[in-house]
C-alpha positions in Angstrom: 8.3 -35.6 4.2 6.5 -38.6 5.6 7.4 -42.0 4.4 4.8 -44.3 2.8 4.8 -46.5 5.9 4.4 -43.5 8.2 1.4 -42.3 6.2 -0.2 -45.7 6.1 0.3 -46.0 9.9 -1.2 -42.5 10.3 -4.3 -43.5 8.3 -4.8 -46.6 10.4 -4.4 -44.7 13.7 -6.3 -41.6 12.8 -8.5 -40.7 15.8 -12.3 -40.9 15.2 -12.7 -37.1 15.5 -10.1 -36.4 12.8 -11.5 -39.2 10.7 -15.0 -37.5 10.9 -13.5 -34.1 10.1 -11.7 -35.6 7.0 -14.9 -37.3 5.9 -17.0 -34.2 6.3 -14.4 -32.1 4.5 -14.1 -34.4 1.5 -17.9 -34.9 1.2 -18.4 -31.1 0.8 -15.5 -30.9 -1.6 -17.3 -33.4 -3.8 -15.1 -36.4 -2.7 -12.5 -34.9 -5.1 -8.8 -34.7 -4.3 -6.9 -32.3 -6.5 -4.9 -29.0 -6.6 -7.4 -26.8 -4.9 -8.5 -29.2 -2.2 -5.0 -29.9 -1.0 -4.5 -26.3 0.1 -8.1 -26.1 1.5 -7.5 -29.2 3.6 -4.4 -27.6 5.1 -6.4 -24.4 5.8 -9.0 -26.5 7.5 -6.4 -28.0 9.8 -6.2 -31.4 8.2 -3.0 -33.3 7.4 -2.4 -33.0 3.7 -0.4 -36.3 3.8 -3.5 -38.1 5.1 -5.7 -36.7 2.2 -3.1 -37.8 -0.4 -2.8 -41.2 1.2 -6.5 -41.7 1.1 -6.5 -40.9 -2.6 -3.7 -43.5 -3.1 -5.6 -46.1 -1.2 -8.6 -45.8 -3.5 -6.8 -45.0 -6.8 -7.2 -48.5 -8.3 -10.8 -48.9 -7.3 -12.9 -49.4 -10.5 -15.3 -46.7 -9.5 -12.6 -44.1 -8.7 -12.5 -41.5 -11.5 -9.0 -40.1 -12.5 -9.3 -37.0 -14.6 -6.6 -34.4 -15.2 -4.9 -33.7 -11.8 -8.0 -34.8 -10.0 -9.1 -38.0 -8.3 -12.8 -38.5 -7.4 -13.2 -41.1 -4.6 -15.8 -43.9 -5.3 -19.1 -44.1 -3.5 -17.7 -46.8 -1.2 -15.2 -44.3 0.2 -17.1 -41.0 0.2 -20.6 -39.6 -0.2 -20.9 -36.3 -2.1 -22.8 -33.6 -0.2 -23.7 -30.1 -1.3 -20.7 -27.7 -1.1 -20.4 -25.3 1.8 -21.0 -21.8 0.5 -20.6 -18.8 2.8 -21.8 -15.3 1.9 -21.1 -11.9 3.5 -24.8 -11.3 3.0 -27.6 -12.8 5.3 -31.3 -13.1 4.6 -32.0 -11.1 7.7 -29.8 -8.1 6.7 -31.9 -4.9 6.1 -30.4 -4.3 2.6 -31.1 -7.9 1.6 -34.7 -7.9 3.0 -35.3 -4.7 1.1 -34.6 -6.5 -2.2 -37.5 -9.0 -1.7 -40.9 -8.2 -3.1 -43.9 -7.8 -0.8 -45.7 -11.1 -0.2 -48.6 -10.2 -2.4 -46.8 -8.3 -5.1 -47.4 -11.0 -7.7 -50.5 -12.6 -6.2 -52.8 -11.4 -9.0 -50.6 -13.3 -11.4 -51.0 -16.5 -9.4 -47.6 -16.2 -7.8 -47.8 -15.2 -4.1 -44.7 -15.0 -2.0 -41.6 -12.9 -1.6 -39.3 -12.9 -4.7 -35.7 -11.7 -4.7 -35.0 -8.8 -7.1 -31.4 -9.4 -8.3 -30.8 -6.0 -9.7 -32.1 -4.3 -6.6 -30.0 -6.4 -4.4 -26.8 -5.7 -6.4 -27.6 -1.9 -6.3 -28.4 -1.7 -2.6 -25.6 -3.9 -1.3 -23.0 -2.3 -3.5 -24.1 1.2 -2.3 -24.5 0.3 1.4 -21.3 -1.7 1.6 -19.0 0.1 -0.8 -18.6 -3.0 -3.0 -17.8 -3.1 -6.7 -20.4 -4.6 -8.9 -18.3 -7.7 -9.2 -18.1 -8.1 -5.4 -21.8 -7.6 -5.1 -22.5 -10.2 -7.8 -20.2 -12.8 -6.2 -21.9 -12.3 -2.8 -25.3 -12.4 -4.3 -24.5 -15.7 -5.9 -23.1 -17.0 -2.6 -26.2 -15.9 -0.8 -28.5 -17.7 -3.2 -26.3 -20.8 -3.2 -26.2 -21.0 0.6 -29.9 -20.4 0.9 -30.8 -23.0 -1.8 -28.6 -25.6 0.0 -30.3 -24.9 3.3 -33.8 -24.9 1.8 -34.4 -21.3 2.9 -35.0 -20.3 -0.8 -36.4 -22.1 -3.8 -36.8 -21.6 -7.5 -40.0 -23.6 -7.6 -42.3 -23.8 -10.6 -44.5 -26.7 -11.5 -43.8 -26.5 -15.3 -40.6 -26.2 -17.3 -42.5 -23.6 -19.4 -43.2 -21.4 -16.4 -40.3 -19.3 -15.4 -40.3 -18.2 -11.8 -40.2 -14.5 -11.1 -37.1 -15.2 -9.1 -35.9 -17.0 -6.0 -38.7 -17.4 -3.5 -38.2 -17.0 0.2 -39.3 -20.2 2.1 -39.1 -18.8 5.6 -41.5 -16.8 7.9 -44.7 -15.3 6.5 -43.2 -15.4 3.0 -43.0 -19.1 3.1 -46.5 -19.5 4.7 -47.9 -17.7 1.7 -46.6 -20.3 -0.8 -49.3 -22.8 -1.7 -46.5 -25.1 -3.0 -44.3 -24.8 0.1 -44.6 -28.5 1.1 -44.1 -29.6 -2.5 -40.9 -27.5 -2.7 -39.6 -28.9 0.5 -40.1 -32.5 -0.7 -38.2 -31.6 -3.8 -35.4 -30.1 -1.8 -35.2 -33.2 0.5 -35.0 -35.3 -2.7 -32.1 -33.2 -4.0 -30.1 -33.5 -0.8 -30.7 -37.2 -0.5 -29.7 -37.9 -4.1 -27.0 -35.3 -4.5 -24.2 -37.9 -4.7 -26.0 -39.8 -7.5 -26.8 -36.6 -9.4 -23.2 -35.3 -9.3 -21.7 -38.7 -10.2 -24.0 -39.2 -13.2 -22.8 -35.8 -14.6 -19.1 -36.4 -13.9 -18.6 -38.4 -17.1 -21.1 -36.3 -19.2 -20.0 -32.7 -18.6 -16.5 -31.5 -19.8 -14.4 -29.3 -17.5 -14.4 -26.3 -19.9 -15.2 -22.6 -19.6 -19.0 -22.1 -19.8 -19.9 -25.8 -19.6 -23.5 -26.4 -18.8 -24.2 -28.2 -15.5 -26.2 -30.3 -15.0 -26.3 -31.8 -18.5 -29.5 -31.6 -20.6 -29.9 -35.3 -20.1 -29.6 -35.0 -16.4 -32.3 -32.3 -16.3 -34.7 -34.8 -17.8 -33.6 -37.5 -15.4 -34.1 -35.3 -12.4 -37.6 -34.4 -13.6 -38.4 -38.1 -14.1 -36.9 -39.0 -10.7 -39.2 -36.5 -9.0 -42.4 -38.0 -10.3 -44.5 -39.2 -7.4 -42.6 -36.9 -5.0 -42.9 -33.4 -6.2 -44.0 -31.3 -9.2 -41.0 -29.1 -9.1 -39.8 -28.6 -12.7 -36.8 -26.3 -12.0 -34.9 -28.4 -9.4 -32.0 -28.8 -11.8 -31.5 -25.1 -11.7 -31.5 -25.1 -7.9 -28.8 -27.8 -8.0 -26.8 -25.5 -10.4 -27.2 -22.5 -8.1 -25.9 -24.5 -5.1 -22.7 -25.5 -6.9 -22.0 -22.4 -9.0 -20.8 -20.0 -6.3 -18.8 -22.7 -4.6 -15.2 -23.8 -5.0 -16.5 -26.4 -7.4 -16.6 -23.6 -10.1 -13.4 -21.7 -10.8 -13.1 -18.1 -12.1 -16.7 -17.0 -11.6 -17.1 -13.2 -11.7 -19.7 -10.6 -12.7 -18.6 -10.9 -16.4 -17.0 -14.4 -16.3 -19.0 -17.7 -16.4 -16.1 -19.7 -14.9 -15.4 -23.4 -15.4 -16.5 -26.4 -13.4 -14.0 -28.7 -11.9 -14.3 -32.3 -10.7 -16.6 -33.8 -9.4 -18.9 -31.8 -11.7 -17.1 -32.7 -14.8 -14.1 -34.5 -16.5 -11.2 -33.4 -18.6 -11.0 -34.4 -22.2 -7.9 -36.5 -21.8 -9.4 -38.5 -18.9 -8.8 -42.2 -19.1 -12.0 -43.1 -17.4 
């Protein structure tokens, strides 16, 4: 086990490349240090002692959040970025492409574009790949989360009273058919640029409990208000949810289980701050 002095020295002498790797890792872990991230840091080839020492260094900062067994680093130390979500499915896979509607399928209803049919995707991928329904559901969620984070898909609608047919494909001819494509892109850019602020605002509002709603109802209104003058996207809050839901930031998600968020999405009831 490293001594405190050795860890302090290690932090001070960490090569720039390793420092960048550590910063990138923590940013996509929500700037949160806890039970799950320690093992993931080691799996990523990072020194667990350095991660723990970084948490100790910022523990007493007034903007650090200590909750349960977790520590969320303050903005001065770390900027929260969307989590990295990887799916076994790709948008270019034939069985995935087959689950999207034709570009003009809903044009008569005023909704041109290619929409993802969830049930069809689950049926086709389970059959083609020999997956259980649970496996297919998890990979579907990961595909959507990954695609929302990259901007390849959107859940755009210009009114909270108008429910989209499903996730819209933003690439290729499907994207070219969307009259609101530029507006959706502006909303996505806004989400990425303000992701840290959005997550931190919810940290103290959302409890880390099974089935907790994220983002909070209050946050949904804030996000809608923040978008004014930038985009008319009324469902950006749901895109934010779909980005974090299939990630390591939610635990225990399955076909029949809602799972529970973990910090930085939420706080535990016995949190001191």
